[in-house]
N, C-alpha and C positions, 0 to 999 in steps of 0.2 A: 274651024281651023284649030281651035283649042283642042278639040277631041282628036284630030288627026296627029297633032304634035305629041299628045300624050301617048297615043298608040305607037308612034314611032319610037318614042323614048322607051316605052316598055319593051318594044321589039329589040331595040339596041341593048337594053339591059339583059334580055334573054340571050342575045347573041354572045355578049361578054361572059355570061355565066357558063353557057355551053362551051365557049373557047377555053375558059379556065378549067372546066371539068375535063375537057379533052386534054389540056396541057398536063393536069395532074395525073390523068390516066396514063398519058404517054410517059411521064416521069416514073410513075409506079412500075410500068411495064419494063422501062429501061433498068430500074433498080432491081427488079426481079431477075431480069436477064443477067445483070452483073453478079447478083447473089448466086444464081444457078451456076454461072461459070466458076465462081470461087469454090462453091461446094464440090463441083466436079474436080477442081484441082486438088482440094484437100482430100477428097475421096481417093483420087488416084495415088497421092503421096502416102496416105495411111495404108492403102492396099500394098504398096511396095514395101513398107516397113513390116507389115504383118508377114508378108512372104519371106522377107529376110530372116525374121525371128523363127519362122517355121522351119526354114532351111537349117538354122543353127541348132534348134532343138532336135531335128532329125539327125543331124551330124553327131551331136553329143550322144544321143541314144544309140546310134550305130557304134560309136567308139566304146561306150560302156558295155554294150552287148558283146562286142569283140573281146574286150578285156575280160569280161566275166567268163566267156567261153574258154579263153586261153587259161585263166586261173583254174577253172574246173578241170581242164585237161591236165594241168600241172598237178593238182591235188590227186586226181585219179592215178597219174603216173607215180606220185610219191607213195600212195597207198599200195600200189602194186609192188613198188620197190621194197617198201617196208615188209610187206607180206613175204617177200622172197628171202629176207634176212632171218637168221635163227634167233630164238628168244634169248635175251641177255642172261648171263649166269655169273654169280659171284662166288669166289672160292674163300672159304672160311675154315677155321679149326673148330672142332666140336668135341663135346664130352657128354657122357650120360650122367644125368642126375643120380647121385649115389647116396646110400644111407651110411651115416657115420654116427659116432658118439661125440656129443657136445656137452661141454661143461660151462656153467655160468661163471664168468670171471669179472674181476674189477681191475682197473688200471690205476696206477699212481706214479708219481715222479719221485724217484729215490735219489739220495745223495751218497756218494762214495766217501767213506771215512776210513782212514788208516787205522790199523789195529793199535798202533802206538803213535802218539803225536804229542809234541810239547812245544810251547812257545818259549824261546830262550830269552831270559831277562837277567840283568845283573842285580845282585843282592846288595852290593856295596858300591857307592859312588867312587869314581876315579878316572884316571886318564889311561886310554888304551895304549899298551906298549907293543902288543903282538897280536896278529890275527892269524889263526891257524886253519882257515878254510877258505875256499872260493865259492862264490854264489852258484847254487845248483849242484854242488858236488855231493858225492856219497861219502859219508864219514863213518868211521868205525867207533865202537863203544870205547869210551875213555880218551878219545882223541881231543887234543887241545883245540878249543874254538876261539876263545878270547883270553888274553892275559892283560891285567892292569899293572900300572906302575906300582911296585911294592918295595922300592928302595928304602923308604922311610920305615915301613913296618919291619923289613929285614934287619935294619940297624937296631930298631928297638928290640927285636927278638934276640939279637946277639947279646945286647945288654941284659935282657931278662934271663937268658940262659946262663950268663956269667954269674948273675945274682943267685940263680938257683944252684949252681955248682958251689958257690961260696957258702950258701946256706947249708948245703949237704955236708960240706967239710966240717962246718961248725957243729952240725948235729952229730956227726960221727965222733967228734972230740968230746962233746958232752956225754955221749953214751959211754965212752971209754972211762970216764971219771966216776961212773957209778960204783959205789962201795968204798970210795976213798973219802978222806977228810975234806977234800976240796969239792966234792960233789954237791950240787944244788938241784933239787927237783924242779925248782922254779926256772932255773936257767935251761934245763933240759926241755921243759915244755915250751919255753920261748923259742928255743932253737928249732924244735919240731914245727911250730907254727910259721916261723919265718921261712923255713924250707918249703913248706906246703904253699905259702903265698907266692914265693918266687917261682915255684914250678907252675902254679896256676897262671901267673902273668905270662910266662913263656908259652904255655899252651894256648892261651887266649890270642896272643900275637900270631902263633902258628896257624890257628883257625882263621884269623883275619886274612892272612896271606893266602891260605888255601881258597878262601871265598873269592879272591881276586884272580883265580884261575878257573875259567869255565870250561868244562869238558863235556863231550857228548855222552848222554846217559845210555844210549843204545845205537846200534847201527841204523842209519837211515839217510834220507835225502834232505839236504838243508836248502832252505829257500834263498831268495835273492836279498842281498843287503847292500847298503851304501856305506857301511862302517869302514873307517880307515884308521890306522895307527895314529895316535896323537889326539883323537877325539875325546872329549870329556863327556862322560855319561852320568846322569843323575841316577839315583836309586830307582830300580824298576823300569828302566828304559828297554823297549823291545829291540832285540838284536836280530833275530831271524826265527823262522819256523823250522822245526825238525819233524819230518814224517818218516815213520818206520818203513824200511825197505823190505817189507814182508811179501810173501807170495799170496797171502790171503788178504781180503779187505772186508770191512763192514759196509752194509748198505742200509741206511736209515730211510724209512718211508712212512707216510701217514695215510690212514684210511678213514672214511666216515664211520661213525659209530655203528650204523646198521651193518655195513660190510665187515667191520672189525669183529663183530660177534661170531662170524664164521671162520676166523683166522686164529690159529693157535700156534705157539712155539713147537717146532718139530716139523711143520709143514714146509713145503718147497714153493718157491716163487721163481718166475722167469725174468731174467735181466736181459735187456737189449739196448743197443745204441746204433742207430742207422748208419752213422759215419765211421764206426769202428769195426763192427762185425755184422755180417748178414745173418748169422745164426745166434739164437738166444742161448744164454748161459743160465745155469741153475744156481740158486742160493738157498740155504736153509735158514728159516726163522729161528733165532736163538733167544729172543727176548721181546717182551711186550710191556709197554709203559703201564704204570699202576693206575692211571686215570686218564680221562679224555681232556683235551685242551678246552678250557672254559670259553674261549673266544670263538672257536670254529667247530667244536665237538669232534675233533679228529683224534684218533689214537695212534701213538707212535710205535712203530715196530723196528726191530733191528735184525737183519739177516747177515749171514757170513757167506762170502763167495770164496770157495776154495780154489786156489791157483789163478785168481783173477787179478792179482796185484800188478802184473805187467800189462794187462789190457786196460784196466780202469785206473785212472789217476785220482788220488784223493781230491775231493771237492767237485768232481764231475757229477753231472746228473745222468741218470739212466732211467729207462722205462721199466716199470715193475708190473708184472702180470700175475695176479693171485687168483687161484681157483676158490670160488665161494659156494659151490653146490656140487652135488653128486652128478656124474655124467648121465645124459639121457639121449635117446635116439633122435636123429634129425636128418633132414634132406639137405645135402650140401652141393653147391656148384661153385666153380671158380669165380673170383671177383670180376674177371674179364668178361664173363657172360652177362653181367648185370648192366642194364642200360637205365638211364634216368631221363624223365621228361617232366613237363608241367603237370602231367596227369598221374605221375607216380613212377614207381619202379616197374620194369618189365624185362623179359628175356625173349629171345627168338627161339621158339621150338622148331626143330627141323622135322617136318612130317612128310611121310611118303604119300604122294598122290599120283596115281596112274604111272607108277614105276619111277617117279622122279621126286627128289627132295625139294620142298618148298618151305620158305621161312614163314612162320606164323607168329605174329607178335602176341604175347600173352602177359597180362598184368600179374604180378606176384607180390606177396607180402613177405618182407624180409625180416630176419632177426639179426643177431649180432654177427660181427665179423670175427673169424678165427683164422689167424695167420693169413693165408692167401685164399681162403674160402669164405663164403657167406652162407648163413643158414636161411633156408627158404621155409617160412612158416606156412604159407598157403599159395597154391597156384601151380605146383608141380607134383608129379609122382615119380617114384624111383624108376630109373631106366629110361625116362624120356630124354631124347637127344636135344641138346641146346648148343647154340653157336657160342664160341668163346672169342678167340682172337679174330678180329676182322668183323665182328658183329655190328660195328658202327656203320658198315656199308649197306646193311640190309634194310629192307622194308617189307611190309606184309605182302605175301604172295610171290615174292621174288624166288626164281629158281636158284638153287644152291648146290655147289659141288664141295664135298668134304671127304676126309678120310674116315674109315670106320674106327670109332674110338674104342678104347679098352674100358671095361666096366669092372667095378670091384667095390669092396667095402673098406672104409678107412675109419680111423679113430682120431678124433681131434680133442685135445685137452686144452 
């Protein structure tokens, strides 16, 4: 019995184990089936997403290809249209580089000085009683400018003249008594001295009165003054400036000591002022200072400009151009032909290529400027055609249209 019960118990245990294993297997199978169904769903969803993205990529690629094709056709059409247009042309003025004579020069600032000028001041103090001029007027030589109150001096002069007349009468009487018993040599000498003293006092008062009348020493233009009758002036008070109204003027200018060594009296200089006259005027050097200024080592020169008094006012500044060396040959072109850039100075040479003129940029080395021309030290030869007015529009290789320029030789001083 005991053995049978044990066997049944073992059999029951085996059945329970097999049932548990079958249950686990069944659950595992169901789980696998659920997982397979989930994977199938996710796979189908991912497939749909990939298909959508593929469609978008294909659409974008198609649009890009279409746009690229359209742009290519536009470029081709633009190139064809551009090829149909003529080559651009710029119209400029031109001139041939020419040979001329150039002289080394130096420039200075000159001051116009009147041939005659004076500052009117009073020698004796007093009260102004009369003003004989107006500010800025032209006065004549000897014209009364200022008169001071002389009533006191005139009264004293009248008394002195009376004393002089009385002394003269007394002297004449003493002289008539010579040779008589009443004659006294001492009285005669005294009468002579008294007459001389009285005449001297009268003369002194006349001079004092004359000093209170200021007249113009020469014909000229007088400056501006605020002086009015009734004003009291101390000795040496400035009244006005008087500048001679001459047709000629002096021009004073200074040059560095090195340049001054080449300048001598008798040489000519050119005077110019941009706002007064477009043409330069000539003046001749008449004097050179005896020494150089110790502060700046400049030498003062004076030139006279004939007939320039009406053009240049005293005190004005003018540009002075002085020649400091002998003339030498040089290549010249107008200033309008010169262009400047960060790489230096250049011009546009107009060269003929296949029967057409083209602008070719060429670097040049320039020298000094003479009037409206510039000296070309290096980079051009005589006769080469260069663009002048309108050259700012050019670039290298551009087709150019211009008139045939005239060539010739010039002299620049």
